[in-house]
N, C-alpha and C positions, 0 to 999 in steps of 0.2 A: 581463454575461458572456453573449456570444454563446451563439447556440441549440445550438451545435456543442457550445459546451464544457458546454448545460444537458445536452444528449442524454449527452455523456458520461460526466456526475457522477450520472445516474439510473440510467446503467447497472448503478453499482458501486455501483448501491444493490440486492442480490437479494430481498428482502422488501421491498423499496419505503419499510420503516418512516420514515424518513429523508429522503426525498427531496422539496425544495420546490419551486414553481414561479417562485417571487419573481423575478421579471429588474429591474433595475437601471442605470443607466450611471453608472460614479462620473466624478465630479469632477474634475482634477486641480487643487491649489495648490498653483499656481507660488512662491510665498512657505515655502512648506513643505520645496519643490526646492531653494530657493537655501539654504535655512537646514542641510540636511541634506549636500548635495552640495555646495558654491561655486558661486561664479563660472565658468560656461563654455557649452557648447551639451547642448542637451537634444534627442532626436531621436526622436519614434516611428512607427517603422514598424509599418503595418496590414498583417495576415496576407495573402497572397496566394498565386498558382500557383507557387510557386519550385521553381526546376529541381533534379533530387535531386542526390545521390553516387553515382550510378550512374558506372559507364566512360564510358559512351556519350554523356553527358551527356543522357538518356534522364528524363522528367518523372519527377519522386518519387513513391515507392510510400506506403503506407500512412504518414498523419501529414504529409506536406510541406506538403500544400496545405490541410491539414484544421486550420491551426494555430487554437487557442482564443482567441489573447487577442493584441493589438501587443506588440513588443517596444520597450523603451524602453532608449536608451543613452545616457550623460552623458558626453562629453567635456571634463573639467574641465584649469582652466588651466596648471595642475601638473603636464599630462600625465597621471594617471590616468584610466583609463575603467572607470564606475562602469555596469554592468547590470542590470536592474530586472526580476522571475519575481513573479508570485503564488506561485510553487510551492515549498515551502518543505525545510529539509533535517532528516533526523530520525536522521540513520546511514548513508542508504540511497546516498549519496556526488553526490546531486543539486544542491549545489552546485560540486562540484571539475568534475561531466561539464559544463553550462550555462558555468563557466568556460571551458574547454576549446572549447565550442561558438563560443563568441563571439570568444575567441584565435583560432581558425583561419580567420574570416571576417574579420577585426578587423587581421590580418595582425600580432600584438603577442604579444611574452613572456606567457605567461600571472600572472607576477605582477604586468603591470601594469592589469588585470582585476579588479574587485570586485564582487561579487554584491550585490544587496540581494533578501532574498527574504521572502515573505506578509507583506510591511507594506502594509496597505489606505489606507493613506494615501498612497503611494508608488508603488507597482507597478500592472501589471495585474489582471484575471482572469483567469488562467490555469486556474481548475476549482482539481478536486481532486486533492493529490498519493496519485493511488491507482489502481488499474486497471493499474498498471506501462504511462504514459501520457506520463512526461515524454520521455524518450527517442523514443518514436515522434513526438509534438505537440510537445513545446518546444524540444527541440533544434532541432527546424529554423525553429520559427518564432524564434529567439535567431540562429541563424546568418543565415536571413531578412535580419532587421532590421542583423541584425552587415554583412551583406554591402552589402545598397542605403547602409546609414551610409557605408562605406567606398568608393563607386563614387562618392555624391555627392560626399566631400569629394575624394576625386581628381578628379571634373567642375570644381569649384571652382578646386582647384591648374591643373588646365589652360588656364583661361581670366587665372587672372592672370598666367601664365605665355603665353598666348598659344598654348600651344601644343595638340595632339591627345590626348586621354585616355590612348590610345594608348601615345602613348610616355613614359607614366610608371608606373613597378613601386610597390609599397608591400612594405617589409619589416622589424619591428621598430618598426614604428612610424611610420614617417619615408615620405614620398611624395618620388621621386628623380625627375630626368629623364632619362633613358637615353646623350641625346645631350650634354645642356651640362650634364649634372653639378652641376643644382639640386635643392635638395632643402628641405624645411619636413618639421613633428612636426604629427601631430593639434593636439596643444596649440596649436603657433602659429595656426591655422583657426580654432579655436575663438576665439580672443582676437581674431580680427580684426573687425571692426566690421561689413564686406559676409555676414558669416557667414550672418545671420537674413533679409536679402533671399533668397539663396540657398535657402533652405529651405521658403520659401512655397508653390514650386513641389511638386506632389503627385510623391508619393514611387513607382519605378519597381514594380510590383508582380510584375516575372518576372525576377529578379534570379537568376542561377545560382550555385549553389553549387557549393563547391569539390569535386571529385570525389576518389572515394576514394584515388586512387590519385598524390593532389599532396597527401592528410591531410601535413601535417606536426605541427601538435596533440592531433587527434583520432587516435583505433588507436593512444598511446600510453597510459604508464602512470604519467599525473603524479598524483605524490603526493597527500593530500588538503590541499586551498589551508588546511584552519586546522586541523592537526596539531599547530604548536608551542601555541596556546592550549589544547587537547581536552589533551595530554600534561605540559604543565605547569599545568594546573589554572586557565587563567586566563579559561577561556568561563564566561560567565554561562549556565545553564540558568532555564529561565520559571521555578523553584522555587527557585532560586536568588537574582534578582530582588529588590531593594531600592526604597522610596522616602523621600524625606523624612517623617514624622509615620506612616507605615505601620503598620499593626495585623494581626493576623492571625486568620484568622476560620473557625470551626466552624459545621456545618451539622449538626441535627437529621432524624437519620434513622427512620426507622419501623422496630419492630423486631418486620417480617416483611413478606414481600413479601405486598400488596394492604391491608394494615392501613389504618386511615383515623385520621388525628388528629380528636379530638370537644372535647379543652380542653389549656390551657397557660399555666400563670402565669409571663409575662419577671420579674415583681419580685424573684425571688430573684438573678438573674445581674444587675438592674439596679443592684441595691442591691452591688453591686462596682464596686470603684475603676476607672475606667479603663474599662469594660466597654463595650457597644452591644449591645443587644439588641432585636432587630425579628421582627416574623410578619405575611409577606403573603401572604396565602391560605394557599397547603400549603408557605410554605417558610418556616421558622424557624432563624432563626440568632444567633451573637454573632461581635463581635470584642473583640479585646484589645489591650493592647500588648506582649505575648509568649505564644506557643503554650500554655504552660503554664497561664494564666492561660486563656486563650480556653477550654481543655479545662474546668477547675474549673466555669469561667460553662455550661457543657453540658452537663454533669452535673446543677447546678442546676435549668436549666430539665427536663435530658431526667425527673427526678424527680418533676416535678406534671403531666407529659404525657400526658395519656387517650385511649385506642386503641382502637378499634373492629377486634379481628382475622379476618382474613378464612382462612378451607381455603386449601392452595394442596397442589398435587400434589407428590408427589416423584420424585426423580430416574428412579426406574424404575419409575415410572408413563409416562414420556415415549413410548417408542415405542409404542404400545397409544394414546395420548391424543393422538399428533400424526396416528395415523390414522383413530379418532374424528371427528378433528377436520379431517379434509381436504376443504376448501371447493369442494364440488361432489360429494365423492366420489372414492373412488381410480377411475383409466380402465380399464379393462377389457384385456384384451388382445384387440389387432383384428385376428387372426392366427389365430381360429380352424378354419378349413379347413387351413392349413401345418401347430399343432398334431396334428388329425388324422391327419396320414397320412407327417407327419415320422418316420424310424427313428429318431432320436436326438432328447430333447427336455430341458430344462433350467429349473429355476425355484430363486431364490435369494433372501432378502431380505437385508438387512445392515444395522448400527443404529450411525449417527456421536453420537458424546455433545455437550455440550456445552461449548464451552472456552473460556476468561478468550483475553484482548492479552497480560496480563502483561508491561507495557515495564517496564524498568528505574526511568523516572519516573513515577507517576501523575501524575491529572489536576491541575494547577496553571493559575493564573491570581491575578496582582495588576492589581486597574481601582482609576484612578481620576479623578475627576471634576474638573472646570476650566471654570465659566462655563454650565453648560449643557453643556461637550464630553465625550465618555466615550474613557474611552482604556483597553485594554488589551492585559497583557503576557502570554500564554499559548501553549501549546504544542499544537498543532489542525495538521492537514493540508487543514484547508479552511477557512479564516480568512476567505475571502468569504461562506463561509456561516456564521460565526460573526458578522461582521457585518452580517449580516440576522437572523440570532436575534434578535441584541443591538438593532437600530434598532426591529425590532417590537414587544420586550417590553418598552423604555423609550419606546415611543412619540417618537424620535428621526427627525431627517433624517438622508440618508448621510453628510452630511457633520459631524455631528455623532458622530460615532463613529467611532474609530482603533483596528484589532487590528493589533497587531505581535507575529510571532510567530519567536522567538529559535530557535537551531540547540537541539532537544527531546529527548530522551532517550526514542526507539520509541514508535511509535504503530502498525503494524501493523496498519492498517485500523479503529484503535479510541477514535479521537480524532478522528470525524466530528461530532459533538456539542456543543452550548456549553454544555449544562446548568452546567459550573465554573462559564463568566464569566459566567453571569448572575448567579450566587452570590455572589461576589466585587461587580459590578456591584450589589448589591443591597445588598451589604453598607456601603461604600463610599458611597452615595447617604447608608445610614440618618446614616453615624458623621460624614460630611460629611471624611471623611480616606480616604485609596488603603488598599486590603484586599488584604491574599496569604490564599485558597481553598487547602490544599494536600489533596490525598483523603492520607488514610491505604491502605493495603494491603489490608485489610477492606474501605473503602469503594467500594477499585476492582474490586477479584473479586465487590463481590455488586453495585453499582447500577452501573458499567456495563454496558453492553450486551457479549454473546456473539455467538460464532460459534456460526448455528443449527447443533441439532440434526440428523437426517436418520432418515427412514427410506426406501430404496432398495429398489426391487422390480425384477427382471431374471429375464428369459424369453428364451429362444432356443431355434430348432432347428437340425440339422444336415442334410444329407440322406447317404447314404450312401457318397459320397468326403468326407467331414465338411467339406462346406462349409457355410459360416453361411445358411443360404436366410430366416429371420425373426429381428427382434431388439426384445426391448420392454424399456424402461426407463423407468422413476416416482421424479423424488426428488418426496417431500414433503418441503417445508418447509423447506430447506438454500438451494434456489436452481437458477438454471437456467446459468449456470457450466462450460464445456466435458461439455455433457449429453447433446450428438449424439456418436455412437462414429465415432474416425477408422477402422474395420475395414470392409471390404466385404462387407453383408450383404444378402440378398433385396430381400428386405424392413424398414424399420427402423418405431417408433414412438418418439419419445422425449419424455418433458413432463415441464414443472415443475410441483407443486401443488403450494397456499398450503396452512398449517395455520394454526388458530389457537394458537398457541404457549403456553405455560407461564409463557417467560420474554423478557426484550426483547432482542431479537437486530439485525444488524446486520453489517456488512462485517466482513472481517478475509482476512488476509494468501491472496491468490490468488482470493478468495471461496470459492463451492462447487464447485469443482474438486477440491478438495484431498478431500471425500466423493464425489462423482461417478467420478472418477479412481480411486480407491478398489476404489468397489463394479464398478466394470466392469476394472478390468485384477483383482482377485481371482476373479468370475468369468468372466474369460476365461481364466488356469487351470484352471476347474471345467470350461470347456467342453472344454480340451486334454486333461485328465484322463478324461473320456467318453469323447473318440474314440480315446487311445490312443494321442496325439502330443505331442512337445517341446514347451513352451511356447514355445521361441524359436520353433520351425516353424512353428505354430499362429499366432501373430502375424503372421509373415512372410509365410504362406500369404493373409491374407485384411489384408495391409496394399500398401496405392496409393501415399499421398503419401510421395514420396520425403528428405521433408528429416526424419521420421519412422520408415521406415526408416535413412538412414541415422549418426544416432545412436544407435536400437538395434542394430544390427551393430558400431560401432562401440563401444559399451561389452560387448556381448559377447565378442568379440574379444580386448579386453583386459583382463578381467573373465576370461578362457578358459572360458567357458557348458558347453563343452558337454566338456572335459573334469572340470570341476567336478560338473556334475552325476552325471558315473557315478563318480567319488568321493564312495561314501556310506559314511558314520560314525557312530554312533551319536549322535542326538543334533544332530547337525552339520546344517545344510540351505541350498542358495539357494535366490534366487528373484530374477522381477527382472519389469520392470512399464514401460511408457514414457505420455510424454501430451504434450499439444498443448493450450494458453492461450497470450493473449496474442499470439499473433504468433510463440511461439517451439516449438520443443519439448524432450523433455528421455527420457531411459533412465538407467534404475539397475537396479544387479546387486546385490544384497547376499547376503552370509556371514552367518549366527546360530548360537548355540548355545542352544540349549536346556535349561533345570533345569528341571522339570516338578516335581519334591520340593520347590524352594523357589519354585517358578511366580515365575521368573526367565527371562525372554530379554532375551542379550546380543549385540548386534548389533557382529560381529566386523570384518568388510570392507565397503566401499561403494566401488564405481566408478560413479560419474553422469558422464552425456555431456550438455551440453548446448549447442545452437544458438541464438542470437537475431539473422542477418544479422551486417552488418558491426560487430564491435567495436570501440566508441569506446573503452573504459578496459580495458585484459586485465586489470589488479591490480584494479579495483574489480569487475569482472566476477569476478573468480575467489572475493575475500569473497562476492559475491551472493552466489553459488554454497552456498559454505558456511553461510553465517547460514540461507538455507532450508532447508538438507539437514537440519543439528542441531534447527532450529524446527522441520521437520517430525517428528524423532523425538521432540517428548515426547506431540502427540495419540494419535501410533499408538503409542506401548507405555504412558503412566502417563496422560495430560492428560485429568481428564472433570472438571467441574462437579458437585460430590455435594448437595443439599438434599433437604430436608425440613423439612413443617411451614411451609412460607417460611421457612426459614433457611436459608441457609450453611452448609454442616456442613466446607468447607476451603478458610476464606478466608485461608491464607495460607504465606505458601512450604514451610514446614513441612508441609503437610498437600495443596499444594499443586503435586507436583511438573516443575518443567522440568528438562530436560537441563541437567545438571555437567558438567562435562569431563570426568568417570570415564566418563561416558556417551558420549563420543566415537570412532565405532569410526578403521581405517584407511582412509583417504580418498583414492581414485583419482580426482579429478577432471582432464573435459579437455573443455577447448570449440573447437566446427570454427565456425573464421572464416570466412565467406559475406559477403565484400566486395562478389559481385553486387545483394546483398537488403537493402533497405535498417531501419535498423536497430529492435530489435524492444527492450522492456522485460525487464528480468534480474530483479527483486526479485524475481519470484512463484513465475515458472512452476517454477523447478528443486524446487520445494516437494511437489511433486505425486506424485513417481513414488517417495519412498521409502517411504510406507505398505506402498502393495500390494506392494511387492518383502518387505519385511518378513514379510506378511501369506505369502503364497508362498511365503517359506523354512520358516518355522514350518510351513506345511503338508508341503514336504518332507522335516522333522524329525523330527514327529510323526503324520503320517497324518491329521490331524484340519483340517480346514477352518475358517479363520477368516472370521468375517462379523460383525464389530464392531469397533468402534476405540472406544475405547482396546482392544488385542488385550489379550485376556483367556487365560489358559489356563486356568482357576478362577473355577465363577460368582461376579459380583459379589455381594458383604455385604449383607445390608438395611441401607437408613440409621439 
């Protein structure tokens, strides 16, 4: 992995718990390529200063020259083009978008391109699929590789015909001589014997990419390239995979957080027909020919286990615990002089609960050993990270481990660490047969890491003209994403402070930006009320960033904010919020109905406007906005992990309530296309505005300020 990719990967770990510093260069196995791809021409193009998609041919903006890894492209003798990337597909549309990128620059139809993603034995290390980096980083890398390959093949054809390259045109995979009418395909060149020598030359690193005005494939709503297999049920997710002679594995879990295993007897399990049981340090597991037999064997082992149980705080204690455990203490407001003289000052504290990622497909891994080499099929956003974890755990060389990631059922930042893969590999090693480990929903809710809880302190001052003169903002525990305010303030101080947390925590879709934006946008409404100014007008008076102003004004106009805010009705409220993160901007307006007697908030309407530069795939972008907004409803209204005595109290969908179809409000989603700007990722930022917009609407309906997420109309019940 390159240093740039490692920096990007580390940036996705808000609390630093899972970042590692191991770097290696993975050797390409040519025999493996031939076995998978067949005969043809493989081109590996290193990242360089690719020219951007800007209309005037200016240099690429964010991501274009900072691609984390090389693009590898294989031209098959059958006419197919195969593109390899270390990124993965988990439902967000990366497979289709990367296919579009390659097809655009190669000048071939989309159905002529095949993507191989997330296979550490074939693909380059493109870093984590996280942080909305596929669009700004990997798409330019693939485009650069495809454009460079196209130009090299054109040069080769020109040499064969003895004509200048500028006299040739590429369309639909055919290279044509404009004057003479001669033509050939990429496949024709791939079969030529002189191709290898031609590509011994260094690959150009300054290839001009196709400008937005000339896009033919990018910028269009190409349907998902894998849609037929998904709809027909032919696609095999990681949890569907099988291998000859495969066993099913189960792992012994502690009865509570912090419990230490003192003794266990594997004898009862080993006495069962076909069962393998293993203890290796703290890992205790069984494998059997069927899942039912594995469950029976695990029960037999669990009945013999002796544990030392330790005290663990409850979820009710988390806010106070995070404040007490703040590393270095909570920083004081450095603007004491401003606080003393300001006509108006306001202070508030916001709490955000732990939540789980709750993917449709729980963690699963199928491991197989063959002559000392380990192959694992699994669902992960971090295939090369898993590769490193497995190599370290089993003391293997890099080329003795291969991780293959089939398209899988959701991650949301929650599948970065390889514990399930290690469990499957250890059981397979003991059994001498392939082993599949599939976590149950209860295991996923309990033992996977969580989106961090947060305590956020906000304090600000206003002068006589209601201008912000100071801004103090402290996030305890959850992270620094979107920490800085986009609003103009005289003096600002924003810090993220780590805390010793009671639960294992890590990345989540849009990281800590959800918590920081919830607190900041709720606080901006409180400041607007203190100033006696409309929340929209107050924001616009302090907002200089033109892109953020544009989405906010567009959302307010489409929602008819000025009219709705004056149409006050009992129990009905409207609220708005905006924010920026990952190079994109978003604004949302929400209308809610509050039924205080039933402790119920119904989100009736949402208008959301999003802008992420030049749009690569409009339909997929709208799908991403929809998914973010609906996902954001959960932690805003209901989602939170409740625990006491070291045990999760709601580790099931029957007690942990993610949004249902009945929760989806009337949606008015609008995209501002900015072809003059580099494309930014869209899989995260659309999530950050919905929670504060709802909270601010609840305030307008009830007069009660909301300072915790999920939003509660009543006090939380004891665990």
